[in-house]
C-alpha positions in Angstrom: 109.8 119.0 88.1 106.8 120.5 86.4 107.2 120.7 82.6 104.7 123.5 81.7 104.6 127.2 81.0 102.6 129.5 83.2 99.9 129.7 80.5 99.6 125.9 80.5 99.2 125.5 84.3 95.5 124.6 84.2 96.0 122.0 81.5 98.9 120.6 83.5 96.8 120.4 86.6 94.0 118.5 84.9 96.5 115.8 83.8 98.7 115.7 86.8 96.5 116.2 89.9 94.8 112.8 90.2 94.4 110.1 92.8 95.8 110.3 96.3 98.1 113.2 97.4 99.5 113.2 100.9 100.3 115.8 103.5 103.7 115.3 105.1 104.3 116.0 108.7 107.6 117.6 109.8 109.4 115.2 112.2 111.4 116.6 115.1 113.9 115.1 117.4 113.3 115.0 121.2 115.1 118.4 121.3 112.7 119.9 118.8 115.3 120.0 116.0 114.4 119.1 112.4 114.7 115.3 112.0 116.2 115.3 108.5 116.8 111.5 108.4 113.2 110.9 109.6 111.8 113.2 107.0 113.7 111.3 104.3 112.4 108.0 105.6 108.9 109.4 105.6 109.0 110.4 102.0 110.3 107.0 100.9 107.7 105.3 103.0 104.8 107.3 101.5 106.1 106.8 98.0 106.0 103.0 98.6 102.3 103.3 99.4 101.6 104.3 95.8 100.6 107.9 96.7 100.7 110.1 93.6 102.3 113.2 95.2 103.0 115.0 98.5 103.0 118.4 100.0 105.4 119.7 102.7 105.2 122.5 105.3 101.4 122.5 105.2 99.2 122.6 108.3 100.2 119.1 109.4 103.8 120.1 108.7 103.7 122.8 111.4 104.8 125.5 109.0 104.0 128.2 111.6 106.7 126.8 113.9 109.4 126.7 111.3 112.0 129.4 110.6 112.6 130.5 107.0 115.7 128.4 106.8 113.9 125.3 108.1 111.1 125.7 105.6 113.6 125.9 102.8 115.5 122.9 104.2 112.4 120.8 104.3 111.7 121.8 100.7 115.2 120.8 99.6 115.0 117.4 101.4 111.6 116.6 99.9 112.8 117.6 96.4 115.8 115.4 96.8 113.8 112.4 97.9 111.2 112.9 95.1 114.1 112.3 92.7 112.3 114.2 89.9 109.9 111.3 89.7 107.3 112.0 92.4 105.0 115.1 92.2 105.6 117.6 95.1 103.9 120.7 96.3 105.1 123.4 98.8 102.9 125.4 101.1 104.2 129.0 101.1 101.6 131.0 103.1 103.1 133.6 105.4 102.0 136.9 107.0 104.7 138.7 105.1 103.9 138.8 101.4 107.6 139.0 100.3 108.3 135.9 102.5 105.6 134.0 100.5 107.2 135.1 97.3 110.7 134.1 98.4 109.4 130.6 99.5 107.5 130.3 96.2 110.6 131.2 94.1 112.7 128.8 96.1 110.2 126.0 95.6 110.3 126.7 91.8 114.0 126.6 91.7 114.2 123.4 93.8 112.0 121.6 91.3 108.6 121.6 92.9 105.6 121.0 90.7 103.1 123.4 92.3 102.3 125.6 95.3 99.5 125.7 97.8 98.7 129.1 99.4 96.1 130.1 102.0 95.1 133.5 103.4 97.9 135.2 105.3 95.8 135.2 108.5 96.1 137.9 111.3 94.8 140.9 109.3 93.1 139.2 106.4 89.4 140.0 107.0 87.9 140.3 103.6 87.8 138.2 100.4 89.2 141.1 98.4 92.3 141.0 100.6 92.8 137.3 100.0 92.4 137.7 96.2 95.0 140.5 96.0 97.4 138.6 98.3 97.2 135.5 96.1 97.5 137.7 93.0 100.7 139.3 94.4 102.4 135.9 94.9 101.0 134.4 91.6 102.4 137.2 89.5 105.9 136.4 90.8 106.0 132.6 90.1 105.4 130.4 87.2 104.1 127.5 89.2 100.5 126.3 89.4 98.7 127.3 92.6 96.1 125.4 94.6 94.3 127.7 97.0 93.7 126.3 100.5 90.2 127.3 101.9 90.3 126.5 105.6 89.0 128.2 108.8 92.5 127.6 110.3 93.6 130.7 108.4 91.0 133.0 109.9 88.7 133.4 106.9 86.7 131.0 104.7 86.1 132.1 101.1 82.6 131.8 99.6 82.2 129.9 96.3 81.7 133.2 94.5 84.9 134.6 96.1 86.7 131.4 95.1 85.5 131.9 91.5 87.0 135.4 91.4 90.3 134.2 93.0 90.6 131.4 90.4 90.5 133.9 87.5 94.2 134.5 88.4 95.9 132.7 85.5 98.0 130.2 87.4 95.5 129.5 90.2 94.4 126.0 89.0 92.0 125.0 91.8 91.0 124.8 95.4 91.6 122.5 98.4 88.2 123.1 99.9 88.7 122.2 103.5 86.2 124.5 105.1 84.6 121.6 107.1 81.3 123.0 105.7 79.8 120.3 103.5 77.3 122.6 101.8 80.1 125.0 100.9 82.2 122.2 99.5 79.3 120.9 97.4 78.5 124.4 96.1 82.2 124.9 95.1 82.3 121.6 93.2 79.1 122.4 91.4 80.1 126.0 90.6 83.8 125.5 89.7 84.4 121.8 89.3 84.1 121.7 85.5 86.7 124.3 84.9 89.1 123.9 87.9 90.5 121.2 90.1 88.4 121.2 93.2 89.2 118.8 96.0 87.6 118.2 99.4 90.0 116.2 101.5 87.5 113.7 102.9 86.0 110.5 101.5 82.3 111.6 102.0 82.7 113.8 98.9 82.8 110.8 96.6 79.4 109.5 97.6 78.0 113.0 97.3 79.6 113.4 93.9 77.9 110.2 92.7 74.6 111.5 94.0 74.9 115.0 92.4 76.7 114.2 89.2 80.1 115.8 89.7 83.6 114.2 89.9 86.5 114.8 92.2 89.7 113.6 90.5 92.2 114.1 93.3 92.3 113.7 97.1 94.4 116.9 97.7 95.6 116.2 100.3 95.4 114.4 103.7 97.3 112.1 106.0 95.0 109.1 105.7 97.3 107.2 103.3 100.2 106.9 105.8 97.9 106.5 108.8 95.7 103.8 107.3 98.0 102.0 104.9 101.2 100.0 104.8 103.3 99.3 101.7 102.0 95.7 101.7 98.3 96.7 102.2 97.6 100.1 100.7 93.8 99.8 100.7 93.2 103.5 101.2 95.3 104.6 98.3 93.6 101.9 96.1 90.2 103.1 97.2 91.0 106.7 96.4 92.5 105.9 93.1 89.3 104.1 92.1 87.0 106.7 93.6 88.8 109.4 91.7 88.0 107.7 88.5 84.3 107.5 89.5 84.5 103.9 90.7 83.2 103.8 94.3 84.2 100.5 95.9 81.8 100.3 98.8 82.9 96.8 99.7 86.6 97.8 100.0 85.7 100.8 102.1 83.5 98.7 104.4 86.0 95.8 104.8 89.2 97.7 105.2 88.7 101.4 105.9 85.4 102.3 107.6 86.5 101.4 111.1 89.8 103.1 110.7 88.1 106.2 109.5 85.7 106.1 112.4 88.6 105.9 114.8 90.3 108.8 113.1 87.2 110.9 113.3 86.8 110.2 116.9 90.3 111.1 117.9 90.4 114.1 115.5 87.4 115.6 117.1 88.5 114.7 120.6 91.9 116.4 120.4 90.6 119.3 118.3 87.8 120.0 120.9 90.3 119.7 123.7 92.3 122.6 122.3 89.5 124.7 121.1 89.8 124.0 117.4 93.6 123.7 117.0 94.7 121.1 114.4 95.3 117.7 116.2 98.9 117.5 114.9 100.2 115.7 118.0 97.6 112.9 117.5 98.4 112.6 113.8 102.2 112.5 114.4 101.8 109.8 117.1 99.5 107.8 114.9 102.1 108.0 112.2 104.7 106.7 114.6 102.5 103.7 115.3 102.4 103.0 111.5 106.2 103.2 111.2 106.8 106.8 110.4 109.1 109.4 112.1 107.0 111.9 114.1 108.5 113.2 117.3 107.0 116.0 119.4 105.1 119.0 118.3 106.5 122.4 118.8 104.8 125.0 121.1 102.1 126.3 121.2 100.9 122.8 120.3 100.8 120.3 123.1 101.8 116.6 122.9 99.5 113.7 123.7 99.6 112.5 127.3 100.9 109.1 128.1 97.3 107.9 128.8 96.2 109.2 125.4 99.0 107.6 123.6 98.3 104.3 125.3 94.6 104.4 124.5 95.2 105.3 120.8 97.7 102.5 120.5 95.3 100.0 122.0 92.5 101.1 119.7 94.5 101.3 116.5 96.4 98.0 116.8 93.5 95.6 115.9 92.5 97.8 113.0 95.9 97.9 111.2 95.7 96.5 107.7 96.5 92.8 107.5 96.3 90.1 104.9 92.6 89.0 104.6 91.7 85.6 105.9 90.9 83.2 103.1 87.5 81.6 103.7 87.4 77.9 103.1 83.6 77.9 102.4 81.9 80.3 100.0 79.2 81.5 102.4 78.4 84.4 104.7 79.5 83.8 108.3 76.3 85.4 109.5 73.9 84.0 106.8 71.8 82.5 109.7 70.6 86.1 110.4 68.8 86.1 107.0 67.2 82.8 107.5 69.5 81.0 105.1 70.7 78.1 107.3 72.0 75.8 104.6 75.4 75.1 106.3 77.4 72.2 105.2 78.0 71.0 108.8 74.9 72.5 110.4 77.2 74.2 113.0 78.2 77.8 113.8 81.5 78.9 115.5 81.1 81.0 118.6 84.2 82.6 120.3 84.2 84.2 123.7 86.0 87.5 123.8 86.8 90.2 126.4 87.5 93.2 124.4 87.3 94.8 120.9 90.7 93.5 119.9 89.8 89.9 120.6 86.4 90.4 118.8 88.1 91.6 115.7 90.6 88.8 115.8 87.8 86.3 116.1 86.0 87.9 113.1 89.2 87.6 111.0 89.5 84.0 112.1 86.0 83.1 110.8 83.8 83.3 113.9 80.0 83.5 113.3 79.2 84.8 116.8 81.2 86.5 119.5 80.2 86.0 123.1 81.2 89.1 125.1 82.4 88.3 128.6 83.3 91.8 129.7 80.8 94.5 128.8 83.1 97.2 130.1 
């Protein structure tokens, strides 16, 4: 539970919002009921990854498909599983302002640490409307607020509009998820010294290093529980280091790049298939493959087909985090490519493979060359 006064919200945010934050999905049973046991297991699982905090009923939590009572119930379960030890945030956007206020006040009473609010969609067509809506909710809660800037809500705020919005006392920063890299960069440069600005994608850390700004929190995405296990939490470790300004390129290349490429491929594929709708079905099934409770998505979203599930499972399996193979010799397996042929035995290991999974297994086993027998 947040221990700060409303006037101290910004100071609290600087000290508390760091490292990796997650976005929790809302698991359902096969009958589309809220899977309460599954939600509890998910929170425990994510906490074991080392993730700093988590948000519920966000975009990936299918908030638009939940009744008021269900949103409140999800909050209560997450608060119980956080045990007053794990930082938690509640998404309270609604088309009805009083509903947002009600949800915000429930989150505050339940022990949440902060809120995330986006434009109320449908009739929100101007930045002025967004600012006044956020002000209406902010005036009625003591919790810190992160604003969610995303095209999913029908309007994307400009950096100057975000600057005006963040003058509201307990608005402490922005989750800048516009998918517009230039807008994200401009927001960081304009507001990042005074407010917590977070772009929920790893590219921002390399751009920050190039341009001289710092993102201190990944607020928030699903990559921790889609890429990591409690035994091998490479993503969480990478984000923790990057958020301190330590970019570990070797860790990213060795453990995360191919997972991220697979995620980008599937994210784009499913989003394009449904004309821009969030690929929640893909993310939920991916979570299941990593040991999480997911279940179906509620209408109007559509579940993955059996073929899509089979393909994703085949492509993800060889990339799941595993214990690194210990190399007996301190040399590059492919040093022969650079002309350095000083091998102790004078021999290379070539392994014949028929697919990507076998190629990756050969690489982990120490192969220098793979001979591809099936180019399909």
